Each structure stands twice: as structure tokens, then as C-alpha cells.
Chimera marker file (.cmm) of the C-alpha trace (Angstrom):
<marker_set name="trace">
<marker id="1" x="2.597" y="16.021" z="-23.022" r="1" g="1" b="0" radius="0.5"/>
<marker id="2" x="1.500" y="15.924" z="-19.381" r="1" g="1" b="0" radius="0.5"/>
<marker id="3" x="-1.099" y="13.337" z="-18.419" r="1" g="1" b="0" radius="0.5"/>
<marker id="4" x="-3.844" y="15.196" z="-16.563" r="1" g="1" b="0" radius="0.5"/>
<marker id="5" x="-6.260" y="12.294" z="-16.302" r="1" g="1" b="0" radius="0.5"/>
<marker id="6" x="-8.568" y="12.222" z="-13.335" r="1" g="1" b="0" radius="0.5"/>
<marker id="7" x="-9.383" y="8.562" z="-13.705" r="1" g="1" b="0" radius="0.5"/>
<marker id="8" x="-8.752" y="6.071" z="-10.956" r="1" g="1" b="0" radius="0.5"/>
<marker id="9" x="-6.023" y="3.502" z="-11.585" r="1" g="1" b="0" radius="0.5"/>
<marker id="10" x="-6.662" y="0.024" z="-10.286" r="1" g="1" b="0" radius="0.5"/>
<marker id="11" x="-3.399" y="-1.203" z="-8.792" r="1" g="1" b="0" radius="0.5"/>
<marker id="12" x="-4.867" y="-4.517" z="-7.762" r="1" g="1" b="0" radius="0.5"/>
<marker id="13" x="-8.164" y="-6.078" z="-6.906" r="1" g="1" b="0" radius="0.5"/>
<marker id="14" x="-8.387" y="-4.127" z="-3.617" r="1" g="1" b="0" radius="0.5"/>
<marker id="15" x="-6.101" y="-1.142" z="-4.193" r="1" g="1" b="0" radius="0.5"/>
<marker id="16" x="-6.712" y="1.998" z="-6.206" r="1" g="1" b="0" radius="0.5"/>
<marker id="17" x="-4.984" y="5.315" z="-6.873" r="1" g="1" b="0" radius="0.5"/>
<marker id="18" x="-7.608" y="7.956" z="-7.583" r="1" g="1" b="0" radius="0.5"/>
<marker id="19" x="-6.496" y="11.571" z="-7.987" r="1" g="1" b="0" radius="0.5"/>
<marker id="20" x="-9.876" y="12.650" z="-6.554" r="1" g="1" b="0" radius="0.5"/>
<marker id="21" x="-9.320" y="10.673" z="-3.336" r="1" g="1" b="0" radius="0.5"/>
<marker id="22" x="-6.457" y="11.345" z="-0.906" r="1" g="1" b="0" radius="0.5"/>
<marker id="23" x="-4.443" y="13.211" z="-3.564" r="1" g="1" b="0" radius="0.5"/>
<marker id="24" x="-4.033" y="10.040" z="-5.617" r="1" g="1" b="0" radius="0.5"/>
<marker id="25" x="-2.147" y="8.110" z="-2.948" r="1" g="1" b="0" radius="0.5"/>
<marker id="26" x="-2.890" y="4.354" z="-3.029" r="1" g="1" b="0" radius="0.5"/>
<marker id="27" x="-5.912" y="3.507" z="-0.892" r="1" g="1" b="0" radius="0.5"/>
<marker id="28" x="-8.056" y="0.449" z="-0.414" r="1" g="1" b="0" radius="0.5"/>
<marker id="29" x="-11.005" y="0.518" z="-2.828" r="1" g="1" b="0" radius="0.5"/>
<marker id="30" x="-14.078" y="2.203" z="-1.419" r="1" g="1" b="0" radius="0.5"/>
<marker id="31" x="-12.161" y="3.723" z="1.505" r="1" g="1" b="0" radius="0.5"/>
<marker id="32" x="-9.825" y="6.559" z="2.378" r="1" g="1" b="0" radius="0.5"/>
<marker id="33" x="-7.476" y="4.142" z="4.132" r="1" g="1" b="0" radius="0.5"/>
<marker id="34" x="-3.915" y="4.626" z="2.920" r="1" g="1" b="0" radius="0.5"/>
<marker id="35" x="-2.180" y="1.418" z="1.883" r="1" g="1" b="0" radius="0.5"/>
<marker id="36" x="1.008" y="2.843" z="3.408" r="1" g="1" b="0" radius="0.5"/>
<marker id="37" x="-0.671" y="3.163" z="6.829" r="1" g="1" b="0" radius="0.5"/>
<marker id="38" x="-1.694" y="-0.490" z="6.784" r="1" g="1" b="0" radius="0.5"/>
<marker id="39" x="1.748" y="-1.606" z="5.581" r="1" g="1" b="0" radius="0.5"/>
<marker id="40" x="3.328" y="0.301" z="8.474" r="1" g="1" b="0" radius="0.5"/>
<marker id="41" x="1.044" y="-1.552" z="10.880" r="1" g="1" b="0" radius="0.5"/>
<marker id="42" x="2.082" y="-4.867" z="9.302" r="1" g="1" b="0" radius="0.5"/>
<marker id="43" x="5.759" y="-3.864" z="9.545" r="1" g="1" b="0" radius="0.5"/>
<marker id="44" x="5.299" y="-3.092" z="13.245" r="1" g="1" b="0" radius="0.5"/>
<marker id="45" x="4.136" y="-6.692" z="13.701" r="1" g="1" b="0" radius="0.5"/>
<marker id="46" x="0.495" y="-5.950" z="14.331" r="1" g="1" b="0" radius="0.5"/>
<marker id="47" x="-1.779" y="-8.965" z="13.901" r="1" g="1" b="0" radius="0.5"/>
<marker id="48" x="-3.886" y="-8.632" z="10.750" r="1" g="1" b="0" radius="0.5"/>
<marker id="49" x="-7.116" y="-9.202" z="12.647" r="1" g="1" b="0" radius="0.5"/>
<marker id="50" x="-6.199" y="-6.257" z="14.888" r="1" g="1" b="0" radius="0.5"/>
<marker id="51" x="-5.484" y="-4.095" z="11.845" r="1" g="1" b="0" radius="0.5"/>
<marker id="52" x="-8.889" y="-4.990" z="10.442" r="1" g="1" b="0" radius="0.5"/>
<marker id="53" x="-10.520" y="-4.117" z="13.779" r="1" g="1" b="0" radius="0.5"/>
<marker id="54" x="-8.647" y="-0.796" z="13.943" r="1" g="1" b="0" radius="0.5"/>
<marker id="55" x="-10.118" y="0.097" z="10.550" r="1" g="1" b="0" radius="0.5"/>
<marker id="56" x="-13.589" y="-1.027" z="11.669" r="1" g="1" b="0" radius="0.5"/>
<marker id="57" x="-13.730" y="-3.932" z="9.219" r="1" g="1" b="0" radius="0.5"/>
<marker id="58" x="-13.332" y="-1.657" z="6.192" r="1" g="1" b="0" radius="0.5"/>
<marker id="59" x="-10.454" y="-3.774" z="4.875" r="1" g="1" b="0" radius="0.5"/>
<marker id="60" x="-10.004" y="-7.525" z="4.661" r="1" g="1" b="0" radius="0.5"/>
<marker id="61" x="-7.196" y="-10.052" z="5.067" r="1" g="1" b="0" radius="0.5"/>
<marker id="62" x="-7.208" y="-10.442" z="1.299" r="1" g="1" b="0" radius="0.5"/>
<marker id="63" x="-6.719" y="-6.693" z="0.852" r="1" g="1" b="0" radius="0.5"/>
<marker id="64" x="-3.827" y="-6.651" z="3.318" r="1" g="1" b="0" radius="0.5"/>
<marker id="65" x="-2.256" y="-9.671" z="1.612" r="1" g="1" b="0" radius="0.5"/>
<marker id="66" x="-2.497" y="-7.911" z="-1.749" r="1" g="1" b="0" radius="0.5"/>
<marker id="67" x="-0.811" y="-4.800" z="-0.324" r="1" g="1" b="0" radius="0.5"/>
<marker id="68" x="2.023" y="-6.908" z="1.104" r="1" g="1" b="0" radius="0.5"/>
<marker id="69" x="2.438" y="-8.809" z="-2.167" r="1" g="1" b="0" radius="0.5"/>
<marker id="70" x="2.469" y="-5.665" z="-4.313" r="1" g="1" b="0" radius="0.5"/>
<marker id="71" x="4.913" y="-3.905" z="-2.000" r="1" g="1" b="0" radius="0.5"/>
<marker id="72" x="7.172" y="-6.971" z="-2.080" r="1" g="1" b="0" radius="0.5"/>
<marker id="73" x="7.118" y="-6.993" z="-5.879" r="1" g="1" b="0" radius="0.5"/>
<marker id="74" x="7.886" y="-3.263" z="-5.997" r="1" g="1" b="0" radius="0.5"/>
<marker id="75" x="10.761" y="-3.696" z="-3.547" r="1" g="1" b="0" radius="0.5"/>
<marker id="76" x="12.287" y="-6.547" z="-5.558" r="1" g="1" b="0" radius="0.5"/>
<marker id="77" x="11.964" y="-4.526" z="-8.758" r="1" g="1" b="0" radius="0.5"/>
<marker id="78" x="13.698" y="-1.512" z="-7.182" r="1" g="1" b="0" radius="0.5"/>
<marker id="79" x="15.966" y="-3.232" z="-4.622" r="1" g="1" b="0" radius="0.5"/>
<marker id="80" x="19.128" y="-1.668" z="-6.059" r="1" g="1" b="0" radius="0.5"/>
<marker id="81" x="17.740" y="1.781" z="-5.190" r="1" g="1" b="0" radius="0.5"/>
<marker id="82" x="17.652" y="0.854" z="-1.476" r="1" g="1" b="0" radius="0.5"/>
<marker id="83" x="21.201" y="-0.439" z="-1.159" r="1" g="1" b="0" radius="0.5"/>
<marker id="84" x="23.072" y="0.869" z="1.891" r="1" g="1" b="0" radius="0.5"/>
<marker id="85" x="26.814" y="1.259" z="2.130" r="1" g="1" b="0" radius="0.5"/>
<marker id="86" x="28.597" y="-1.574" z="3.966" r="1" g="1" b="0" radius="0.5"/>
<marker id="87" x="29.429" y="-0.905" z="7.595" r="1" g="1" b="0" radius="0.5"/>
<marker id="88" x="33.033" y="-1.510" z="8.637" r="1" g="1" b="0" radius="0.5"/>
<marker id="89" x="33.355" y="-4.191" z="11.312" r="1" g="1" b="0" radius="0.5"/>
<link id1="1" id2="2" r="1" g="1" b="0" radius="0.2"/>
<link id1="2" id2="3" r="1" g="1" b="0" radius="0.2"/>
<link id1="3" id2="4" r="1" g="1" b="0" radius="0.2"/>
<link id1="4" id2="5" r="1" g="1" b="0" radius="0.2"/>
<link id1="5" id2="6" r="1" g="1" b="0" radius="0.2"/>
<link id1="6" id2="7" r="1" g="1" b="0" radius="0.2"/>
<link id1="7" id2="8" r="1" g="1" b="0" radius="0.2"/>
<link id1="8" id2="9" r="1" g="1" b="0" radius="0.2"/>
<link id1="9" id2="10" r="1" g="1" b="0" radius="0.2"/>
<link id1="10" id2="11" r="1" g="1" b="0" radius="0.2"/>
<link id1="11" id2="12" r="1" g="1" b="0" radius="0.2"/>
<link id1="12" id2="13" r="1" g="1" b="0" radius="0.2"/>
<link id1="13" id2="14" r="1" g="1" b="0" radius="0.2"/>
<link id1="14" id2="15" r="1" g="1" b="0" radius="0.2"/>
<link id1="15" id2="16" r="1" g="1" b="0" radius="0.2"/>
<link id1="16" id2="17" r="1" g="1" b="0" radius="0.2"/>
<link id1="17" id2="18" r="1" g="1" b="0" radius="0.2"/>
<link id1="18" id2="19" r="1" g="1" b="0" radius="0.2"/>
<link id1="19" id2="20" r="1" g="1" b="0" radius="0.2"/>
<link id1="20" id2="21" r="1" g="1" b="0" radius="0.2"/>
<link id1="21" id2="22" r="1" g="1" b="0" radius="0.2"/>
<link id1="22" id2="23" r="1" g="1" b="0" radius="0.2"/>
<link id1="23" id2="24" r="1" g="1" b="0" radius="0.2"/>
<link id1="24" id2="25" r="1" g="1" b="0" radius="0.2"/>
<link id1="25" id2="26" r="1" g="1" b="0" radius="0.2"/>
<link id1="26" id2="27" r="1" g="1" b="0" radius="0.2"/>
<link id1="27" id2="28" r="1" g="1" b="0" radius="0.2"/>
<link id1="28" id2="29" r="1" g="1" b="0" radius="0.2"/>
<link id1="29" id2="30" r="1" g="1" b="0" radius="0.2"/>
<link id1="30" id2="31" r="1" g="1" b="0" radius="0.2"/>
<link id1="31" id2="32" r="1" g="1" b="0" radius="0.2"/>
<link id1="32" id2="33" r="1" g="1" b="0" radius="0.2"/>
<link id1="33" id2="34" r="1" g="1" b="0" radius="0.2"/>
<link id1="34" id2="35" r="1" g="1" b="0" radius="0.2"/>
<link id1="35" id2="36" r="1" g="1" b="0" radius="0.2"/>
<link id1="36" id2="37" r="1" g="1" b="0" radius="0.2"/>
<link id1="37" id2="38" r="1" g="1" b="0" radius="0.2"/>
<link id1="38" id2="39" r="1" g="1" b="0" radius="0.2"/>
<link id1="39" id2="40" r="1" g="1" b="0" radius="0.2"/>
<link id1="40" id2="41" r="1" g="1" b="0" radius="0.2"/>
<link id1="41" id2="42" r="1" g="1" b="0" radius="0.2"/>
<link id1="42" id2="43" r="1" g="1" b="0" radius="0.2"/>
<link id1="43" id2="44" r="1" g="1" b="0" radius="0.2"/>
<link id1="44" id2="45" r="1" g="1" b="0" radius="0.2"/>
<link id1="45" id2="46" r="1" g="1" b="0" radius="0.2"/>
<link id1="46" id2="47" r="1" g="1" b="0" radius="0.2"/>
<link id1="47" id2="48" r="1" g="1" b="0" radius="0.2"/>
<link id1="48" id2="49" r="1" g="1" b="0" radius="0.2"/>
<link id1="49" id2="50" r="1" g="1" b="0" radius="0.2"/>
<link id1="50" id2="51" r="1" g="1" b="0" radius="0.2"/>
<link id1="51" id2="52" r="1" g="1" b="0" radius="0.2"/>
<link id1="52" id2="53" r="1" g="1" b="0" radius="0.2"/>
<link id1="53" id2="54" r="1" g="1" b="0" radius="0.2"/>
<link id1="54" id2="55" r="1" g="1" b="0" radius="0.2"/>
<link id1="55" id2="56" r="1" g="1" b="0" radius="0.2"/>
<link id1="56" id2="57" r="1" g="1" b="0" radius="0.2"/>
<link id1="57" id2="58" r="1" g="1" b="0" radius="0.2"/>
<link id1="58" id2="59" r="1" g="1" b="0" radius="0.2"/>
<link id1="59" id2="60" r="1" g="1" b="0" radius="0.2"/>
<link id1="60" id2="61" r="1" g="1" b="0" radius="0.2"/>
<link id1="61" id2="62" r="1" g="1" b="0" radius="0.2"/>
<link id1="62" id2="63" r="1" g="1" b="0" radius="0.2"/>
<link id1="63" id2="64" r="1" g="1" b="0" radius="0.2"/>
<link id1="64" id2="65" r="1" g="1" b="0" radius="0.2"/>
<link id1="65" id2="66" r="1" g="1" b="0" radius="0.2"/>
<link id1="66" id2="67" r="1" g="1" b="0" radius="0.2"/>
<link id1="67" id2="68" r="1" g="1" b="0" radius="0.2"/>
<link id1="68" id2="69" r="1" g="1" b="0" radius="0.2"/>
<link id1="69" id2="70" r="1" g="1" b="0" radius="0.2"/>
<link id1="70" id2="71" r="1" g="1" b="0" radius="0.2"/>
<link id1="71" id2="72" r="1" g="1" b="0" radius="0.2"/>
<link id1="72" id2="73" r="1" g="1" b="0" radius="0.2"/>
<link id1="73" id2="74" r="1" g="1" b="0" radius="0.2"/>
<link id1="74" id2="75" r="1" g="1" b="0" radius="0.2"/>
<link id1="75" id2="76" r="1" g="1" b="0" radius="0.2"/>
<link id1="76" id2="77" r="1" g="1" b="0" radius="0.2"/>
<link id1="77" id2="78" r="1" g="1" b="0" radius="0.2"/>
<link id1="78" id2="79" r="1" g="1" b="0" radius="0.2"/>
<link id1="79" id2="80" r="1" g="1" b="0" radius="0.2"/>
<link id1="80" id2="81" r="1" g="1" b="0" radius="0.2"/>
<link id1="81" id2="82" r="1" g="1" b="0" radius="0.2"/>
<link id1="82" id2="83" r="1" g="1" b="0" radius="0.2"/>
<link id1="83" id2="84" r="1" g="1" b="0" radius="0.2"/>
<link id1="84" id2="85" r="1" g="1" b="0" radius="0.2"/>
<link id1="85" id2="86" r="1" g="1" b="0" radius="0.2"/>
<link id1="86" id2="87" r="1" g="1" b="0" radius="0.2"/>
<link id1="87" id2="88" r="1" g="1" b="0" radius="0.2"/>
<link id1="88" id2="89" r="1" g="1" b="0" radius="0.2"/>
</marker_set>
């Protein structure tokens, strides 16, 4: 049976996946800001205060911290799927 629910799934206190918003991609609650966009900014070394400014204060440090924590947990759970082949020296 295929699950065709249109209900939002809370992925954390600040993160939601709602099939009615941004095609169900994880966003910060109450926004259309993709969690992946913010994580890319963090990965590029952008200061969190700058990220918050870029999104006009629509996300918080706590929301960014939750996104980082959840992505870290997901990576650790699936780390074997990201393994690269060793490079010969």
C-alpha cells in the first residue's frame, strides 16, 4: 500500500517535511527555506549570524544547530553508503 498522506512530518523542533510546501523537502517550520540550502552555507564556512541575516531573521541559531545535529546523525547512520575507494599513493 502506498502512503499518500498529505500531513506534515515534524523532523525536529524547527524542521518539517510537508508535502504541500516545497514538494515535501525539509524546510524550517513556518518558512520555505530549505534545510539543505542552510547546511550548504554552513559547509561553506559562513558565520551563522550571516546566514540568519541572509534569510532576514526567519531562522535562528537553534534551528541551524538542529539542522547540523540531525544531518550529523543521518551521516553517522549511513556513513557506509558514502565510502570512497582508497586512492593509491
